[in-house]
MMTF fields as JSON, N, C-alpha, C and O atoms, coordinates in Angstrom:
{
  "mmtfVersion": "1.0.0",
  "mmtfProducer": "UNKNOWN",
  "numBonds": 439,
  "numAtoms": 440,
  "numGroups": 110,
  "numChains": 1,
  "numModels": 1,
  "chainsPerModel": [1],
  "groupsPerChain": [110],
  "chainIdList": ["A"],
  "bondAtomList": [4, 2, 8, 6, 12, 10, 16, 14, 20, 18, 24, 22, 28, 26, 32, 30, 36, 34, 40, 38, 44, 42, 48, 46, 52, 50, 56, 54, 60, 58, 64, 62, 68, 66, 72, 70, 76, 74, 80, 78, 84, 82, 88, 86, 92, 90, 96, 94, 100, 98, 104, 102, 108, 106, 112, 110, 116, 114, 120, 118, 124, 122, 128, 126, 132, 130, 136, 134, 140, 138, 144, 142, 148, 146, 152, 150, 156, 154, 160, 158, 164, 162, 168, 166, 172, 170, 176, 174, 180, 178, 184, 182, 188, 186, 192, 190, 196, 194, 200, 198, 204, 202, 208, 206, 212, 210, 216, 214, 220, 218, 224, 222, 228, 226, 232, 230, 236, 234, 240, 238, 244, 242, 248, 246, 252, 250, 256, 254, 260, 258, 264, 262, 268, 266, 272, 270, 276, 274, 280, 278, 284, 282, 288, 286, 292, 290, 296, 294, 300, 298, 304, 302, 308, 306, 312, 310, 316, 314, 320, 318, 324, 322, 328, 326, 332, 330, 336, 334, 340, 338, 344, 342, 348, 346, 352, 350, 356, 354, 360, 358, 364, 362, 368, 366, 372, 370, 376, 374, 380, 378, 384, 382, 388, 386, 392, 390, 396, 394, 400, 398, 404, 402, 408, 406, 412, 410, 416, 414, 420, 418, 424, 422, 428, 426, 432, 430, 436, 434],
  "bondOrderList": [1, 1, 1, 1, 1, 1, 1, 1, 1, 1, 1, 1, 1, 1, 1, 1, 1, 1, 1, 1, 1, 1, 1, 1, 1, 1, 1, 1, 1, 1, 1, 1, 1, 1, 1, 1, 1, 1, 1, 1, 1, 1, 1, 1, 1, 1, 1, 1, 1, 1, 1, 1, 1, 1, 1, 1, 1, 1, 1, 1, 1, 1, 1, 1, 1, 1, 1, 1, 1, 1, 1, 1, 1, 1, 1, 1, 1, 1, 1, 1, 1, 1, 1, 1, 1, 1, 1, 1, 1, 1, 1, 1, 1, 1, 1, 1, 1, 1, 1, 1, 1, 1, 1, 1, 1, 1, 1, 1, 1],
  "groupList": [{"groupName": "MET", "atomNameList": ["N", "CA", "C", "O"], "elementList": ["N", "C", "C", "O"], "formalChargeList": [0, 0, 0, 0], "bondAtomList": [1, 0, 2, 1, 3, 2], "bondOrderList": [1, 1, 2], "singleLetterCode": "M", "chemCompType": "L-PEPTIDE LINKING"}, {"groupName": "ARG", "atomNameList": ["N", "CA", "C", "O"], "elementList": ["N", "C", "C", "O"], "formalChargeList": [0, 0, 0, 0], "bondAtomList": [1, 0, 2, 1, 3, 2], "bondOrderList": [1, 1, 2], "singleLetterCode": "R", "chemCompType": "L-PEPTIDE LINKING"}, {"groupName": "VAL", "atomNameList": ["N", "CA", "C", "O"], "elementList": ["N", "C", "C", "O"], "formalChargeList": [0, 0, 0, 0], "bondAtomList": [1, 0, 2, 1, 3, 2], "bondOrderList": [1, 1, 2], "singleLetterCode": "V", "chemCompType": "L-PEPTIDE LINKING"}, {"groupName": "LYS", "atomNameList": ["N", "CA", "C", "O"], "elementList": ["N", "C", "C", "O"], "formalChargeList": [0, 0, 0, 0], "bondAtomList": [1, 0, 2, 1, 3, 2], "bondOrderList": [1, 1, 2], "singleLetterCode": "K", "chemCompType": "L-PEPTIDE LINKING"}, {"groupName": "ALA", "atomNameList": ["N", "CA", "C", "O"], "elementList": ["N", "C", "C", "O"], "formalChargeList": [0, 0, 0, 0], "bondAtomList": [1, 0, 2, 1, 3, 2], "bondOrderList": [1, 1, 2], "singleLetterCode": "A", "chemCompType": "L-PEPTIDE LINKING"}, {"groupName": "ASP", "atomNameList": ["N", "CA", "C", "O"], "elementList": ["N", "C", "C", "O"], "formalChargeList": [0, 0, 0, 0], "bondAtomList": [1, 0, 2, 1, 3, 2], "bondOrderList": [1, 1, 2], "singleLetterCode": "D", "chemCompType": "L-PEPTIDE LINKING"}, {"groupName": "GLY", "atomNameList": ["N", "CA", "C", "O"], "elementList": ["N", "C", "C", "O"], "formalChargeList": [0, 0, 0, 0], "bondAtomList": [1, 0, 2, 1, 3, 2], "bondOrderList": [1, 1, 2], "singleLetterCode": "G", "chemCompType": "PEPTIDE LINKING"}, {"groupName": "ILE", "atomNameList": ["N", "CA", "C", "O"], "elementList": ["N", "C", "C", "O"], "formalChargeList": [0, 0, 0, 0], "bondAtomList": [1, 0, 2, 1, 3, 2], "bondOrderList": [1, 1, 2], "singleLetterCode": "I", "chemCompType": "L-PEPTIDE LINKING"}, {"groupName": "SER", "atomNameList": ["N", "CA", "C", "O"], "elementList": ["N", "C", "C", "O"], "formalChargeList": [0, 0, 0, 0], "bondAtomList": [1, 0, 2, 1, 3, 2], "bondOrderList": [1, 1, 2], "singleLetterCode": "S", "chemCompType": "L-PEPTIDE LINKING"}, {"groupName": "PRO", "atomNameList": ["N", "CA", "C", "O"], "elementList": ["N", "C", "C", "O"], "formalChargeList": [0, 0, 0, 0], "bondAtomList": [1, 0, 2, 1, 3, 2], "bondOrderList": [1, 1, 2], "singleLetterCode": "P", "chemCompType": "L-PEPTIDE LINKING"}, {"groupName": "LEU", "atomNameList": ["N", "CA", "C", "O"], "elementList": ["N", "C", "C", "O"], "formalChargeList": [0, 0, 0, 0], "bondAtomList": [1, 0, 2, 1, 3, 2], "bondOrderList": [1, 1, 2], "singleLetterCode": "L", "chemCompType": "L-PEPTIDE LINKING"}, {"groupName": "THR", "atomNameList": ["N", "CA", "C", "O"], "elementList": ["N", "C", "C", "O"], "formalChargeList": [0, 0, 0, 0], "bondAtomList": [1, 0, 2, 1, 3, 2], "bondOrderList": [1, 1, 2], "singleLetterCode": "T", "chemCompType": "L-PEPTIDE LINKING"}, {"groupName": "ASN", "atomNameList": ["N", "CA", "C", "O"], "elementList": ["N", "C", "C", "O"], "formalChargeList": [0, 0, 0, 0], "bondAtomList": [1, 0, 2, 1, 3, 2], "bondOrderList": [1, 1, 2], "singleLetterCode": "N", "chemCompType": "L-PEPTIDE LINKING"}, {"groupName": "PHE", "atomNameList": ["N", "CA", "C", "O"], "elementList": ["N", "C", "C", "O"], "formalChargeList": [0, 0, 0, 0], "bondAtomList": [1, 0, 2, 1, 3, 2], "bondOrderList": [1, 1, 2], "singleLetterCode": "F", "chemCompType": "L-PEPTIDE LINKING"}, {"groupName": "GLU", "atomNameList": ["N", "CA", "C", "O"], "elementList": ["N", "C", "C", "O"], "formalChargeList": [0, 0, 0, 0], "bondAtomList": [1, 0, 2, 1, 3, 2], "bondOrderList": [1, 1, 2], "singleLetterCode": "E", "chemCompType": "L-PEPTIDE LINKING"}, {"groupName": "GLN", "atomNameList": ["N", "CA", "C", "O"], "elementList": ["N", "C", "C", "O"], "formalChargeList": [0, 0, 0, 0], "bondAtomList": [1, 0, 2, 1, 3, 2], "bondOrderList": [1, 1, 2], "singleLetterCode": "Q", "chemCompType": "L-PEPTIDE LINKING"}, {"groupName": "HIS", "atomNameList": ["N", "CA", "C", "O"], "elementList": ["N", "C", "C", "O"], "formalChargeList": [0, 0, 0, 0], "bondAtomList": [1, 0, 2, 1, 3, 2], "bondOrderList": [1, 1, 2], "singleLetterCode": "H", "chemCompType": "L-PEPTIDE LINKING"}],
  "groupTypeList": [0, 1, 2, 3, 4, 2, 4, 3, 5, 2, 6, 7, 8, 9, 1, 3, 7, 1, 10, 2, 7, 5, 0, 2, 1, 6, 3, 3, 2, 5, 5, 4, 10, 11, 2, 10, 12, 13, 10, 11, 11, 9, 8, 4, 3, 4, 2, 4, 3, 2, 7, 3, 8, 4, 8, 4, 12, 4, 14, 12, 12, 10, 14, 0, 8, 8, 4, 5, 10, 1, 7, 4, 4, 7, 13, 4, 5, 15, 6, 1, 11, 10, 3, 1, 13, 1, 9, 3, 8, 1, 6, 1, 2, 8, 9, 7, 10, 3, 1, 8, 8, 16, 7, 11, 2, 10, 2, 14, 14, 14],
  "groupIdList": [1, 2, 3, 4, 5, 6, 7, 8, 9, 10, 11, 12, 13, 14, 15, 16, 17, 18, 19, 20, 21, 22, 23, 24, 25, 26, 27, 28, 29, 30, 31, 32, 33, 34, 35, 36, 37, 38, 39, 40, 41, 42, 43, 44, 45, 46, 47, 48, 49, 50, 51, 52, 53, 54, 55, 56, 57, 58, 59, 60, 61, 62, 63, 64, 65, 66, 67, 68, 69, 70, 71, 72, 73, 74, 75, 76, 77, 78, 79, 80, 81, 82, 83, 84, 85, 86, 87, 88, 89, 90, 91, 92, 93, 94, 95, 96, 97, 98, 99, 100, 101, 102, 103, 104, 105, 106, 107, 108, 109, 110],
  "secStructList": [7, 7, 3, 3, 3, 3, 3, 3, 3, 3, 1, 1, 7, 2, 2, 2, 2, 2, 2, 2, 2, 2, 2, 2, 6, 6, 1, 5, 2, 2, 2, 2, 2, 2, 2, 2, 2, 6, 7, 7, 1, 2, 2, 2, 2, 2, 2, 2, 2, 2, 2, 2, 2, 2, 2, 2, 2, 2, 2, 2, 2, 2, 7, 7, 7, 4, 4, 4, 3, 3, 3, 3, 3, 3, 3, 3, 3, 3, 3, 3, 3, 3, 3, 3, 3, 3, 3, 7, 4, 4, 4, 7, 3, 3, 3, 3, 3, 3, 3, 3, 3, 3, 3, 3, 3, 3, 3, 3, 3, 7],
  "xCoordList": [0.841, 0.0, 0.883, 1.915, 0.469, 1.239, 0.761, -0.435, 1.703, 1.411, 1.948, 3.033, 1.181, 1.466, 1.766, 1.216, 2.654, 2.905, 3.129, 3.774, 2.593, 2.674, 3.128, 2.65, 4.054, 4.438, 4.027, 4.481, 3.17, 2.65, 3.312, 3.707, 3.417, 3.947, 5.336, 5.595, 6.222, 7.624, 8.232, 8.032, 8.96, 9.428, 10.622, 11.466, 10.715, 11.798, 11.147, 10.115, 11.73, 11.118, 11.171, 12.109, 10.171, 10.138, 11.332, 11.756, 11.864, 13.013, 14.23, 14.969, 14.44, 15.572, 15.327, 16.26, 14.077, 13.762, 13.87, 14.279, 13.511, 13.558, 14.973, 15.158, 15.977, 17.359, 17.689, 18.406, 17.168, 17.416, 16.542, 16.993, 15.302, 14.355, 14.848, 14.667, 15.466, 15.937, 17.021, 17.221, 17.721, 18.776, 18.223, 18.884, 17.014, 16.497, 15.322, 14.826, 14.876, 13.719, 14.005, 15.008, 13.117, 13.236, 14.123, 14.229, 14.762, 15.661, 14.896, 13.745, 15.559, 14.992, 15.02, 15.85, 14.116, 13.981, 15.258, 15.68, 15.878, 17.109, 18.242, 18.989, 18.363, 19.406, 19.157, 20.093, 17.897, 17.549, 17.874, 18.4, 17.559, 17.851, 19.354, 19.809, 20.12, 21.576, 22.13, 22.999, 21.632, 22.079, 21.719, 22.543, 20.498, 20.048, 20.791, 20.939, 21.253, 21.97, 23.298, 23.767, 23.899, 25.193, 25.089, 26.114, 23.893, 23.721, 23.617, 23.055, 24.153, 24.208, 23.086, 22.993, 22.24, 21.198, 20.034, 19.752, 19.366, 18.192, 17.04, 16.211, 16.988, 15.914, 16.08, 15.089, 17.296, 17.52, 16.892, 16.357, 16.951, 16.351, 14.826, 14.198, 14.237, 12.777, 12.316, 11.296, 13.058, 12.695, 12.852, 12.018, 13.903, 14.117, 12.986, 12.574, 12.495, 11.404, 10.139, 9.443, 9.842, 8.643, 8.817, 7.867, 10.018, 10.266, 10.124, 9.556, 10.633, 10.479, 9.008, 8.581, 8.244, 6.82, 6.075, 5.222, 6.395, 5.747, 6.116, 5.275, 7.361, 7.807, 7.082, 6.668, 6.928, 6.221, 4.749, 4.164, 4.137, 2.746, 2.598, 1.645, 3.533, 3.47, 3.65, 2.975, 4.555, 4.801, 3.629, 3.192, 3.122, 2.11, 0.7, -0.077, 0.366, -1.003, -1.227, -2.284, -0.241, -0.437, 0.499, 0.529, 1.271, 2.138, 3.144, 3.403, 3.706, 4.747, 6.102, 6.266, 7.059, 8.399, 9.195, 9.152, 9.906, 10.62, 11.797, 12.218, 12.333, 13.472, 13.075, 13.916, 11.793, 11.332, 10.739, 10.323, 10.688, 10.036, 10.964, 12.166, 10.382, 11.113, 10.23, 9.008, 10.865, 10.142, 9.549, 10.275, 8.229, 7.538, 7.419, 7.621, 7.092, 6.965, 7.282, 6.964, 7.914, 8.225, 8.231, 8.844, 7.545, 7.505, 7.248, 6.741, 7.605, 7.411, 6.587, 6.981, 5.447, 4.579, 4.701, 5.162, 4.284, 4.367, 3.255, 2.096, 3.622, 2.66, 2.31, 2.416, 1.897, 1.538, 2.793, 3.878, 2.637, 3.739, 3.433, 2.414, 4.32, 4.174, 4.777, 5.893, 4.044, 4.511, 4.919, 4.107, 6.183, 6.732, 7.358, 7.583, 7.639, 8.188, 9.404, 9.439, 10.408, 11.638, 11.659, 11.48, 11.868, 11.929, 13.181, 14.267, 13.008, 14.1, 14.199, 13.444, 15.135, 15.337, 14.179, 13.439, 14.044, 13.022, 11.599, 10.7, 11.391, 10.045, 9.474, 8.269, 10.308, 9.818, 9.942, 10.575, 9.312, 9.433, 9.724, 9.402, 10.338, 10.525, 9.989, 10.168, 9.333, 8.72, 9.735, 10.749, 9.442, 10.167, 9.142, 8.16, 9.353, 8.429, 9.036, 10.051, 8.411, 8.882, 8.057, 6.909, 8.662, 7.933, 7.991, 8.96, 6.937, 6.902, 6.481, 6.101, 6.549, 6.251, 5.57, 5.621, 4.926, 4.31, 5.107, 5.25, 5.624, 6.398, 5.513, 4.924, 5.416, 4.608, 5.497, 6.28, 5.363, 6.146, 5.194, 4.324, 5.355, 4.614, 5.617, 6.553, 5.41, 6.287, 5.473, 4.269, 6.15, 5.501, 6.472, 7.684, 5.93, 6.765, 7.299, 6.623, 8.504, 9.078, 8.578, 8.953],
  "yCoordList": [-1.182, 0.0, 1.241, 1.286, 2.226, 3.465, 4.495, 4.627, 5.209, 6.264, 7.569, 7.605, 8.636, 9.895, 11.016, 11.061, 11.923, 13.164, 14.265, 14.041, 15.465, 16.577, 17.826, 18.115, 18.562, 19.885, 20.886, 20.812, 21.818, 22.768, 24.132, 24.533, 24.822, 26.19, 26.321, 27.236, 25.397, 25.5, 26.594, 26.594, 27.512, 28.691, 28.484, 29.373, 27.332, 27.019, 26.58, 25.908, 26.948, 26.595, 25.093, 24.43, 24.547, 23.104, 22.602, 21.458, 23.435, 23.035, 22.719, 21.776, 23.497, 23.269, 22.053, 21.32, 21.844, 20.715, 19.403, 18.392, 19.4, 18.16, 17.622, 16.414, 18.495, 18.036, 17.158, 16.166, 17.521, 16.755, 15.508, 14.44, 15.638, 14.526, 13.357, 12.196, 13.664, 12.604, 11.744, 10.597, 12.289, 11.526, 10.455, 9.446, 10.671, 9.767, 8.914, 8.083, 9.093, 8.345, 6.848, 6.414, 6.047, 4.597, 4.015, 2.793, 4.851, 4.338, 4.038, 4.443, 3.321, 3.109, 4.438, 5.302, 4.592, 5.865, 6.217, 7.373, 5.242, 5.511, 5.955, 6.878, 5.292, 5.661, 7.052, 7.829, 7.36, 8.668, 9.788, 10.83, 9.571, 10.595, 10.78, 11.887, 9.712, 9.814, 10.64, 11.489, 10.393, 11.162, 12.633, 13.506, 12.915, 14.304, 15.03, 16.252, 14.295, 14.908, 15.526, 16.498, 14.962, 15.455, 16.472, 16.989, 16.776, 17.809, 19.169, 19.288, 20.18, 21.499, 22.432, 23.555, 21.999, 22.894, 22.995, 22.033, 24.121, 24.258, 23.344, 22.968, 22.989, 22.108, 20.697, 19.983, 20.282, 18.965, 18.903, 17.866, 19.993, 20.037, 19.938, 19.268, 20.599, 20.558, 19.162, 18.677, 18.515, 17.169, 16.17, 15.28, 16.31, 15.411, 15.53, 14.535, 16.721, 16.943, 16.202, 15.621, 16.221, 15.544, 14.027, 13.307, 13.542, 12.094, 11.616, 10.551, 12.39, 12.031, 12.022, 11.173, 12.957, 13.025, 11.815, 11.25, 11.413, 10.233, 8.973, 8.098, 8.886, 7.742, 7.701, 6.632, 8.843, 8.915, 8.569, 7.922, 8.993, 8.63, 7.124, 6.546, 6.486, 5.035, 4.301, 3.305, 4.791, 4.134, 4.294, 3.325, 5.514, 5.796, 5.392, 4.908, 5.583, 5.322, 3.873, 3.305, 3.268, 1.927, 0.884, -0.263, 1.288, 0.362, -0.359, -1.548, 0.346, -0.224, 0.021, 0.966, -0.822, -0.639, 0.312, 0.199, 1.233, 2.254, 1.677, 2.257, 0.542, -0.066, -0.674, -0.826, -1.025, -1.675, -0.702, -1.126, 0.57, 1.535, 1.963, 2.142, 2.126, 2.701, 3.737, 3.721, 4.636, 5.717, 5.161, 4.843, 5.047, 4.513, 5.577, 5.296, 6.796, 7.902, 9.197, 9.369, 10.098, 11.418, 12.397, 12.136, 13.531, 14.514, 15.904, 16.059, 16.907, 18.304, 18.983, 19.017, 19.519, 20.24, 21.734, 22.168, 22.497, 23.947, 24.453, 24.065, 25.327, 25.958, 27.332, 27.59, 28.201, 29.551, 30.352, 30.058, 31.347, 32.214, 33.632, 34.205, 34.198, 35.597, 36.465, 36.215, 37.476, 38.326, 39.682, 40.399, 40.008, 41.286, 41.982, 41.36, 43.279, 44.035, 44.825, 45.383, 44.868, 45.597, 46.801, 46.636, 47.995, 49.164, 49.158, 48.789, 49.567, 49.651, 51.085, 51.964, 51.301, 52.646, 53.068, 52.229, 54.36, 54.971, 54.63, 54.544, 54.436, 54.208, 52.835, 52.624, 51.914, 50.559, 49.688, 50.059, 48.514, 47.544, 46.183, 45.913, 45.329, 43.946, 43.047, 43.348, 41.947, 41.097, 40.225, 39.814, 39.955, 38.978, 37.948, 38.292, 36.688, 35.613, 34.79, 34.119, 34.844, 34.071, 32.796, 32.798, 31.714, 30.456, 29.641, 29.707, 28.879, 27.952, 26.586, 26.45, 25.573, 24.225, 23.411, 23.75, 22.327, 21.344, 20.045, 19.525, 19.52, 18.283, 17.155, 17.27, 16.069, 14.914, 13.676, 13.411, 12.922, 11.697, 10.557, 10.692, 9.43, 8.203, 7.125, 6.834, 6.53, 5.452, 4.167, 4.204, 3.03, 1.739, 0.757, 0.972, -0.33, -1.394, -2.287, -2.525, -2.78, -3.699, -5.095, -6.009],
  "zCoordList": [0.0, 0.0, 0.0, 0.669, -0.745, -0.845, 0.171, 0.431, 0.73, 1.693, 1.121, 0.54, 1.29, 0.601, 1.589, 2.689, 1.172, 1.9, 0.875, -0.149, 1.15, 0.207, 0.953, 2.051, 0.347, 0.846, -0.216, -1.358, 0.158, -0.822, -0.662, 0.433, -1.779, -1.847, -1.225, -0.443, -1.583, -1.197, -2.066, -3.28, -1.477, -2.188, -3.09, -3.205, -3.734, -4.663, -5.966, -5.948, -7.076, -8.358, -8.594, -8.151, -9.291, -9.526, -10.33, -10.167, -11.18, -11.995, -11.125, -11.411, -10.071, -9.171, -8.272, -7.945, -7.878, -7.006, -7.77, -7.199, -9.045, -9.833, -9.977, -10.123, -9.938, -9.989, -8.785, -8.914, -7.622, -6.401, -6.37, -5.955, -6.805, -6.774, -7.629, -7.261, -8.763, -9.657, -9.006, -9.405, -8.009, -7.337, -6.395, -6.151, -5.864, -4.839, -5.316, -4.555, -6.524, -7.019, -7.039, -7.606, -6.414, -6.414, -5.324, -5.214, -4.517, -3.48, -2.199, -2.035, -1.294, 0.033, 0.782, 0.498, 1.734, 2.448, 3.198, 3.186, 3.848, 4.605, 3.683, 4.006, 2.533, 1.572, 0.996, 0.813, 0.712, 0.147, 1.132, 0.742, 2.408, 3.415, 3.611, 3.897, 3.461, 3.556, 2.397, 2.596, 1.195, 0.025, 0.189, -0.084, 0.632, 0.779, 1.892, 1.848, 2.874, 3.984, 3.53, 4.123, 2.481, 2.019, 0.892, 0.449, 0.416, -0.604, 0.071, 1.16, -0.57, 0.054, -0.393, 0.103, -1.309, -1.814, -0.829, -0.115, -0.78, 0.09, -0.331, 0.498, -1.609, -2.06, -1.492, -1.339, -1.18, -0.573, 0.811, 1.205, 1.543, 2.865, 2.776, 3.597, 1.789, 1.612, 1.202, 1.692, 0.308, -0.144, 1.005, 1.167, 1.794, 2.931, 3.944, 4.54, 4.133, 5.082, 4.649, 5.482, 3.356, 2.851, 2.921, 3.23, 2.636, 2.711, 4.155, 4.399, 5.112, 6.521, 6.928, 7.71, 6.401, 6.703, 6.162, 6.847, 4.932, 4.345, 5.129, 5.335, 5.559, 6.357, 7.698, 8.148, 8.328, 9.61, 9.441, 10.31, 8.327, 8.062, 7.94, 8.463, 7.254, 7.066, 8.395, 8.655, 9.227, 10.51, 11.468, 12.088, 11.589, 12.605, 12.178, 13.001, 10.921, 10.495, 10.068, 10.342, 9.4, 8.869, 9.477, 9.032, 10.504, 11.232, 10.338, 10.529, 9.375, 8.521, 9.168, 9.94, 8.855, 9.398, 8.5, 7.275, 9.106, 8.329, 7.552, 6.551, 7.999, 7.306, 5.967, 5.081, 5.811, 4.583, 3.573, 2.495, 3.884, 2.993, 1.869, 2.068, 0.677, -0.445, -1.119, -0.974, -1.857, -2.526, -3.812, -4.754, -3.845, -5.016, -6.101, -7.282, -5.695, -6.653, -5.927, -4.75, -6.655, -6.106, -7.267, -8.302, -7.094, -8.163, -7.602, -6.491, -8.387, -8.013, -9.099, -10.265, -8.704, -9.627, -9.372, -8.316, -10.346, -10.217, -9.308, -9.451, -8.37, -7.474, -8.011, -9.21, -7.121, -7.563, -7.893, -7.393, -8.722, -9.124, -8.686, -9.073, -7.875, -7.479, -8.57, -9.024, -8.987, -10.073, -9.497, -8.913, -9.675, -9.218, -10.417, -11.455, -10.273, -11.389, -10.954, -9.857, -11.829, -11.598, -12.53, -13.737, -12.013, -12.892, -13.77, -13.325, -15.006, -15.967, -16.478, -16.06, -17.38, -17.904, -18.818, -19.333, -19.003, -19.855, -19.418, -20.254, -18.135, -17.617, -17.891, -17.754, -18.27, -18.549, -17.303, -16.315, -17.385, -16.301, -16.9, -18.057, -16.092, -16.511, -15.402, -14.222, -15.768, -14.753, -14.019, -14.583, -12.766, -11.973, -11.542, -10.885, -11.902, -11.556, -10.429, -10.617, -9.263, -8.112, -8.049, -7.603, -8.504, -8.637, -7.348, -6.591, -7.121, -5.995, -6.517, -7.68, -5.654, -6.123, -5.045, -3.863, -5.472, -4.594, -4.735, -5.842, -3.627, -3.64, -3.124, -2.049, -3.88, -3.484, -3.422, -4.334, -2.327, -2.144, -1.828, -0.968, -2.523, -2.237, -1.846, -2.591, -0.657, -0.211, -0.079, 0.172, -0.253, -0.099, 0.508, 0.493, 1.046, 1.611, 0.513, -0.488, 0.697, -0.288, -0.067, -0.802]
}
């Protein structure tokens, strides 16, 4: 059975998070957390938090053992985009798009 955890409106663009997600897809939860612990990007910390949450959901709600869990699916979708503007010369403006993302993790027992 799959157990799900979602982090919504994480203030990092989905493109940057997908680079980290691709490293841990399909691995065991313990191995994935070890890999994320040694990455220096802020997105690794956000992904690790969601994986820990999914693992805790599986342990507490369905009484699964954390040693047997593996990441069945993990993906980052685009969240809301804050639109800001930067003033330029001659009275013009250029847009600044502050993107956010939703991280979803599904874990299952092996």
